[in-house]
N, C-alpha and C positions, 0 to 999 in steps of 0.2 A: 299344560300352556307356558309359553313364555312370557317374559317380561312385558313384552312391548304388546303381546296379545292379551292381556292383562290390562293393560292400559286402554287399549281399544274397545275392550269391551266395559270397562269403566265407562270410559265416553259415550258409549251405547248404553248407557245405562241397565246392563245386565251385572247381575251378581258371580262372579265366578269364584272358584277355587281360590283363588291369589289375591289379597290387597294391595294394590301399589304404592309405593313411599317413596320419599326423595327428601333429600337436604341440602340447601345451599350455604356456606359461609361468606362471610366478609374474610379478605385474607387477614386480616390480625388472630380472629378468632383462628380459622383454622390452622397456624401458626399456632398459637397456643396448643388447640386440643394436640396437635403432634409431638408438640415438646412432652405433656403431660402424659402417651400413651408412650412414647420414645418410636413411634412408627411416622414417619411423613407422610405411608400412604393408609392410613388408618383407615379412610374412607371405602377403599375398595373392598374390604372383607364384609360391609357391609350390606352391599348389591342395592344399592339406589336404580329406581327403575328410569329415571328420564335423562337424557343425555341431550345438550342441548348448548347452541351459542348464542349471543345476541350481538346486533349490530348498533352503535350510538354514536360512532363518528370515532374514528381512530387517530390519534395524534398524530399530528401529521408536523409539528415542529416546536421547540420549547426557545423560550424567549430566556432563558438566561439564570431565571430563579428557584430555585429549587424548587419540586413539588407543584410546579405550576406546565400546563401546556396545553396547546390550539389543536384543535380539530380539524375535521374535514368540512365542517362547519362554517367554520371559521371563530368560534367560541374559544375562549382561552378560561381554563378550571384551574381552578385552585384548590389544591389539596392538601393545603397545610395544617389543616383544623383536624378534629376527630375523623370525618369523613374520609378513609383514605382509600374508598373505594370506587365513590364517585365526583366526589368535590362540589366546588361550589362556583357558580360562575362568577369572573374575575370582573366584568360590568359589559352593559347589553353592546351588543354589535351595530342595534339599530337604535337609534336615540329619538326618533321623530316616526311618526304614522306617515313616513315616503315608502311607497313601494322600492321607487328607483334606487333606495339605499338598501336593498336583498341582493345577493351577490348568489350565484351556484352554486351549491355546494361539491365537492371534489366526489367524485365518485369511484373509489379506489377496487374497481370489480374484480382485478388479479386479486388482491388479498381477501374479498370476499368469498372468492369462488376457492382459491387454498383453503379455508378455515371450514367453507363446505366440505370438501371432497376429504380435510382431515378429520373433520367430524364426523361423517358417516365412516372412514375406514378402523375408526375407535368404535363403532355401535355398537357391537356384540350384537344379543339380542335386546338391548333398551329400547325403549320408546325413544324416536328420534326427529328434533325441530329445530329450526331456525327461527330467530324473532328483530325484531326492530325496537329499539327502546327508543327515549324520548319521542315516541310516535306522530303525535299532533300535539295535543294543549303544553304539555314539558316542551317541544320543540321550539312553538310559538314563543314562551316565557324564556326559553334561553336563548333568544333571537335580542326581546324586547325589554326583558326583566321581567318579574311577577306581578309588579301591582299594575306595571300599564298594560301589560297582557290583558289584567282583568278591566281595566279601565276603559282600553280600547274598544272591548266586546260591546261596552255602552253608548261610548262617545263616537268611535272610530270604526262603526261597521265594515264600511267599504274596504278600509286598509287590512283591517282583521280578515276578511274573508278572502280578499288577492292574496297575504302572506298565508293563509291558511292552504290555499289554492294550489301554491308555489311549494309549501312543505308536501303535500299530497303527489305532487307531478315527483316528485324525487323519491317519494317512498315506494311507489307504485315501480321504477324501475328498480330499486332494489328489492321488491316483490318478485318482479319476474325473472330475476335470476335467481332469486331462492327456490322459486317452484316449478324452476327446471330437476332439481336434483330430487332423489323420490326420500324425501322426509315425509316424516307421515303427519304433519303441521306447522303452521305457524304462527307464531309468538308475537302478540304488542305489549309492549311496556306506556303506559302514559296513566298516573297519578290524575285521577279528579275528585277524591272524597278528601275528606278532612275528618276526624273525630263524631262531628255530628254531621253528618250532611255532606253537599260536594262543594267543590272551592267557588266555582261559578255558577252555583244553581244549575237543577234542571234545565229551566227556560233556555237561557243561551248553551249548554250544555246541545241540546238538541238543535237548536240553531245553528252552530260555530261546532260543533266535534261529531254530532251522531253522521251527517251526510256522509263526509270525509271517511269515517270509520265502517260506513255500507261497504262505501268504493273500492274500500281495501280488503275486507272482509268475502264480498265478491268477486275480488281476482284470484282471492284464495282460494275460495269453494270452486272455482271453475277448473281450478285441476284437481280436485276430488280431496285436499285435504282438512285437514280441522283446524278450527278458527281458536286460540288460546288467547284471552285478554289478561293481562295482568292491571289493577287500578289500588293501589294503598285506602282504605278508608272506607266510608260508610257511601255506597252508590246503589244501593239496594234501589231507591227513587227507579233511576234506568235498567235495573236489572230486563222490566216487559221489552223495553227499547233495544238491550242487546241481543235479545232472545229470537226478537221479530228480524233482525237485519243479519242473523246466522251464528251469533255465538256459541258453542260449544260448552267452552270451559273457563268458568272465572277462577282468579287465582290475584289475590291472596284474600282469603276467609280471615277477618280478623276478631278473636271469640270476643273480645273487649269491647267490639261495636254492636258485630251483629248476634241478635237471637241465633243459632245453630238451629234449635230445632223447629223454629217459626221458618229460616230461610229453608232449609230443608223438606219441608212441608208444602212451600209457597213455589221451589221453584223447583227441587231436586228431579223432579221428573225432566226438565227440560235443559238445566244446567247443570252439568258437570263441576263440583268444589275442587281447589287445591288450597291444602294449606290447612288452615284451621288450628294448630298449636301455636299458643302464643308469643310471638318473639320481643313482645314490649312489658309482657305480666308473668307470664310461668315460667319460659327455660332462662330466664335469668335470676329470679326472685322465690320460685319454688325450691322445694328439698328435692331431691332427689326419688324418694320414692311417694312424695306428694304426685310429681311432674307423671311418674308412671297411672298414678291411676286418674290424672288429668287427661294423658294420651289413650288410655281404654275409654273410659266415658266418650272422650270425642268422638273414635271411630266409632263407637254403639250406635251414636247419633247420626255422623253424616254417610257412614258404608252402608245402612241399612237399601233395599235397592239396588243397589251399584251410587255410579255416579259422586265417586269420591276420590281423592289422592292424597293420601296421610301425609303430612308434609308441615313444616315450620312456615308461619305468616312471611315470612322474609330469609333473608342471607342472615344466619345467627350471627350476633354482633356480639364484638368483644367484650361485651360484661358478662358473658354467660359463662357461669363455673365447668370446667370443663366435665366434671363428674356428672354432669346433667346431660350435657351431649351427648355421653356413651351411654347413659340411663335411656336418652329416647333413643338414639339409634337399635337398643338391642332391646330394648319394647318394641319397636315398630318388624323387627323381624319376630318376633314371639306371635305378633298380629296376623302374619303376614298373611297366613295359612289358617287363620282362627274361624272364616267362614267353612270349610273344607271337613272340619273337626267336626260342626256341630252337627 
């Protein structure tokens, strides 16, 4: 069984001889670990199972300020602060609830196709997928600002529906390009949760976000591919909704938020889980020995009956000791064939 087959088995809730695992890094942390190991390609030796790209708007221009760029959507991002990978929105580009202010984003089809082809050419035996980041709610607030996005859901529902429909229309164009390629899945990134509950609350999520996610999932499912959804925070309240509209895999599972045993028992036969090794709490703060113990216990809970991809909850941040990163990766490799040895 190769790596792709092991991930497919997990997505189908089958116990197999290999426990799939993965790790993503912020650019700053990757360079830090590379310096620690003396090997810029250190991750290659650890055999991660997933291989993917995520589209969230390519930089189209720079305004002369160091650390700022404007993307395909016309949004200017500031990367001068602590977050060098995504950044923060410099200022909203739609400053009042008027849909005439919306401008169609630039669809850089040639670059999307180029990246898809490069991804497939370098996939090897890994499970390979492409995705859309900032896919619905995050794209909404990148246009109007977080505060107004939430206020408009209550005070300007007609405008909010209209803007989300524009976002959906553009996303479906991107999805139609992605599903032409022989990827195993399509991934959507969209943060809906906070440490306790959902940012906008489940009722507003069901009114504004769910119908459009349903349309995107349906388009992916019609091509025979799996659907993977990322959301930070506590979104357990809408797990049944996501299962209903066709979600196969949920990422990320934050153990400082979720009771792992509980969500595994309730949803583990219908959702595959990806994550559960805390980048907020355990990776930066535990000793290497403590971390290994946490990983082993987490894997035992989450891999029962299949349906689990072992991984950090997020891209590993720059405050994580490099020795913890290496201890984690070595532990992943030791656990890889644990099922076959039982």
